[in-house]
C-alpha positions in Angstrom: 111.2 132.1 111.4 110.0 131.2 115.0 112.4 130.0 117.6 112.6 126.3 118.5 109.8 125.0 120.7 110.7 124.4 124.3 108.8 121.5 125.9 108.5 120.8 129.6 110.8 118.2 131.1 109.7 114.6 130.8 109.1 114.4 134.5 106.6 117.4 134.3 104.5 115.7 131.6 101.1 114.4 132.6 101.2 110.6 133.0 98.8 110.0 130.2 100.9 111.9 127.6 103.0 109.6 125.5 106.1 110.8 123.7 106.0 109.5 120.1 109.0 107.6 118.8 110.7 109.0 115.8 112.7 107.0 113.2 116.3 106.5 114.1 116.2 108.3 117.5 113.1 106.8 119.2 111.9 108.9 122.1 115.4 110.3 122.9 114.6 113.4 120.7 112.4 114.8 123.6 115.3 115.2 126.1 118.1 115.5 123.5 120.6 113.9 126.0 123.7 111.8 125.5 121.8 108.9 124.0 120.1 111.1 121.5 123.4 112.7 120.3 125.0 109.2 120.1 122.2 108.0 117.9 122.5 111.1 115.7 126.2 110.7 115.3 125.8 107.0 114.4 123.1 107.9 111.9 125.3 110.5 110.3 128.2 108.2 110.1 126.1 105.4 108.6 124.9 107.8 105.9 128.4 109.0 105.3 129.8 105.5 104.9 126.9 104.5 102.6 127.5 107.6 100.5 131.2 107.0 100.4 130.8 103.4 99.2 128.3 104.3 96.5 130.5 107.2 95.3 133.5 104.9 95.1 131.4 102.4 93.0 130.2 105.3 90.9 133.7 106.5 90.2 134.6 103.0 89.0 131.5 102.7 86.8 131.8 106.2 85.4 135.6 105.7 84.8 134.9 102.5 82.8 132.1 104.3 80.8 134.4 107.2 80.1 137.2 104.9 78.8 134.8 103.1 76.5 132.6 105.9 75.3 133.2 109.6 76.2 129.9 110.6 74.7 127.9 108.2 76.8 129.9 109.3 79.9 129.1 113.0 79.2 125.4 112.2 78.7 125.2 110.0 81.9 127.1 112.6 83.9 124.8 115.4 82.7 121.7 113.4 83.6 123.2 112.5 87.0 123.9 116.2 87.8 120.5 117.4 86.6 118.7 114.7 88.7 120.9 115.5 91.7 120.2 119.2 91.5 116.5 118.6 91.0 116.2 116.2 93.9 118.2 118.5 96.3 116.0 121.5 95.3 112.9 119.4 95.9 113.9 118.3 99.4 115.1 121.8 100.3 111.8 123.4 99.2 109.9 120.6 100.9 111.8 121.1 104.2 111.2 124.9 104.1 107.4 124.4 103.4 106.9 121.9 106.2 109.3 123.5 108.7 106.5 125.0 110.9 103.9 122.2 110.4 103.1 120.2 113.5 103.0 116.5 112.4 104.3 113.1 113.3 106.2 111.0 110.7 104.0 108.6 108.9 104.5 104.9 109.5 105.0 102.8 106.4 102.5 100.0 106.3 102.9 97.7 103.4 101.2 94.3 103.5 101.0 91.7 100.8 98.0 89.4 101.1 97.4 86.6 98.8 93.8 86.2 97.5 91.9 83.3 98.7 90.8 80.8 96.2 92.2 79.9 92.8 95.2 81.9 91.6 96.0 83.4 95.0 99.5 81.9 95.2 100.2 82.8 91.6 99.2 86.4 92.2 101.3 86.5 95.4 104.3 85.1 93.4 103.9 87.8 90.8 103.7 90.5 93.4 106.9 89.2 95.0 108.7 89.2 91.6 107.4 92.7 91.0 108.7 93.9 94.3 112.1 92.2 93.7 112.3 93.9 90.2 111.4 97.3 91.8 114.1 96.9 94.4 116.7 96.0 91.8 115.7 98.9 89.7 115.9 101.3 92.7 119.4 99.8 93.5 120.6 100.5 90.0 119.3 104.1 90.2 121.0 104.6 93.6 124.3 103.3 92.1 124.2 105.9 89.2 122.7 108.7 91.2 123.2 108.5 95.0 121.5 111.8 95.6 118.8 110.4 98.0 121.6 109.0 100.2 123.2 112.5 100.0 119.9 114.1 101.1 119.7 111.7 104.1 123.3 112.5 105.0 122.7 116.2 104.8 119.5 116.0 106.8 121.3 114.0 109.5 123.7 117.0 109.9 120.9 119.5 110.5 120.9 120.8 114.2 117.1 119.9 114.3 115.9 117.5 111.6 112.5 118.2 110.0 110.8 115.2 111.7 112.0 116.3 115.1 110.9 119.9 114.5 107.5 118.7 113.4 107.2 116.3 116.4 108.1 119.1 118.8 105.5 121.4 117.3 103.0 118.5 117.4 103.7 117.8 121.1 103.5 121.5 122.0 100.1 121.8 120.2 98.8 118.7 122.0 99.9 120.1 125.4 98.4 123.5 124.7 95.1 121.8 123.7 95.1 120.0 127.1 95.7 123.2 129.0 99.5 122.8 129.6 101.5 125.9 128.5 104.7 125.6 126.6 107.1 128.4 126.1 108.9 129.2 122.8 112.6 129.9 123.0 
């Protein structure tokens, strides 16, 4: 696997080169200074606290289910473990596949626009109810299987997260295209 990409110092960048902001760390990923590491520690602690709270809630729910129905407990626990292993494997494989791909993280753009004319407000109301139900369903899934929070926590512990690696490769590629050399290592 190739070494990490070394980029020129921020002061040596051409004036028209803009450093893209990454979720959670902004543009501090470029220099990896004190502010960057503070943000990384805060993100890791945030995911750890969220994971701890959800696991504590899960322990209470699964304990109550176990006391009332051991069979249902075994079935739910089996499903929970299978889903957790599948999701962890998916994200591990996805990370390995995309490790050397130069890219910037996509920005989520969700807009709800009501139709003009008759029924627009009704349609907008239905969409809002649908979104609310989807959020509640996702919340219930997270309570029973907090594996996505676990994935986010584990990714926050990586020395170089996937989004940062891809952004570094993307910046190096853009600089090479413009005639500025970047060294690996």
